[in-house]
N, C-alpha and C positions, 0 to 999 in steps of 0.2 A: 501494500498498500505505501510507506513512504514513497519506496523506488516511482510507482506509478504517480506520485504529486509531485518529486523532484523531476522527474523526464517530463512532464507535461507541463509544470509551468516553464522551464528549460527553452521550448518549443513555444510559448505565449511570448518568451522574450526573445525569440531568435525572428522569430516569424511574424512578429505582432504589428510592426511600422507596415510592414512591406501588406500587409491583410485588413488593415486600418482597425486594428484593435480590435472591440468588442463589438464593434459594429459587422463584424464577420461572422460566419455560422462556424467553419474551421475553428477561432478561437475562443468562440462562446464552447464549445462542446469540450477543446482542453484544459478551458481554464474549471468546466463544472469536474473534469477528471481531475485539476489541480486538485481542488476542495473537495472532494470526495477520498484524492490519495491520502488528504496529509491529514488530514481529522481523523479519521477509518485510522489509519499511520500508530496519529497519534492515541485513539481509544482504545484500539485494539492490539497494538501493536505494544505501548508503553508503558501505559497507567494503570490498565485492568492487572497485569501476571505480575509475577511474582516474582520474577527474571525479567525484563523487559529487554528488548533489544536498545531501543533509548532510553535509561533511565533518565527522564526529566527532573525527577526527583534531587539528580546532583546537583541540581540548577541552587537548590538551597545555601548550600556552601558558599560564602561569601566570596572568598579568592578562587574557588573554579569557576564561578561567573563574571567573574571582575575577566579573569585568564581566560574563557571562549568569549569575551565581548572584546576582550585586546585580538586574539583569532583571526573573530569575523571582520572588526574593521581592519586590521595586517590582512585579509587575502583579500579582502576589497579592494580595498587601494592599492596593491600588486596586482590584480589580476585587470582590474580596469584601466589601470596605465600599461598593464600589456596589451591587451586589445586597445586601447581608442586613442595612443600614442602614432604606432604605425597605420590606424585611419588617419588622423588629424595630418599626418606628412604626405600622406597619398592623395587623401584628399583635397584639403589642401594646401597645403604646399607648393602640390604638383609634383610629387619624389616619384621615379617608380618604386616599383615593389624591392626593388637588388639596392638602391638608393637609401628606404627607410630601414632595408635592414643593416645596413653597411653603420649608419647614424645612428645605430640603438645596441650594434655589436661590444662598441667600447663598456658600455656598463654591464653589462654580460658578460665580457671576458673578466671585470673586475669584481664583478659576486662570485664567479668563479675559482680566479686565482685569492679568492678573501675564505674561499668555505675551511682551506687548511686551516688555517691563522688563527680563526675561531675557533674548531675543533680544540687545536691546544690550547688555547685561549681560556676556554670554556675550564678546566680544570685549576687555571692559576688565579682568576681574574672572576671576582663575583658578579654572578651571573645578570642581575638587574643593573649594573653597569654596561655590562656587554648588550642588552636590548636597547638600554635609553641611548648609548651612543648609535647604535643600529639606527634606531626610526628618530633621532634628530637629523642625519646624515642624509635617512631615504625623505624625510621634508625638506630638507634644504636642498635637495636633487630635484624634488619635483617644484618647488618654489622657482628655484633659478630655474627649469623649462619652462615657466607658466610665463 
């Protein structure tokens, strides 16, 4: 049920603009499937069972809830910038797909080369300082790109 709901939402978000959102019968069907899937998945798969697939009761723990919210926003920023920046470069700035990839590849190279460094630093430096530094650098880089 959760898979049905999330995949239906993905189809809505992918094809909604082309199909004119809820004025299209196609999008309306997937909207209903999304609602049924999400509610059904939470009702029958999470809340009523002793050992649910997704235990939403874990969000009562404040630390876990804050970490989950932070990860949501991290994913939102990372994935939206990964999708929107190449589209912006190609559609608004007139870049070809190759030039857009070349423009973004230095950032990917820095991330690739910093992964082992961060792996070493995790055991030597307090993790919250690494996370704060990473979020600050990401915010500054997105600000400069804006």
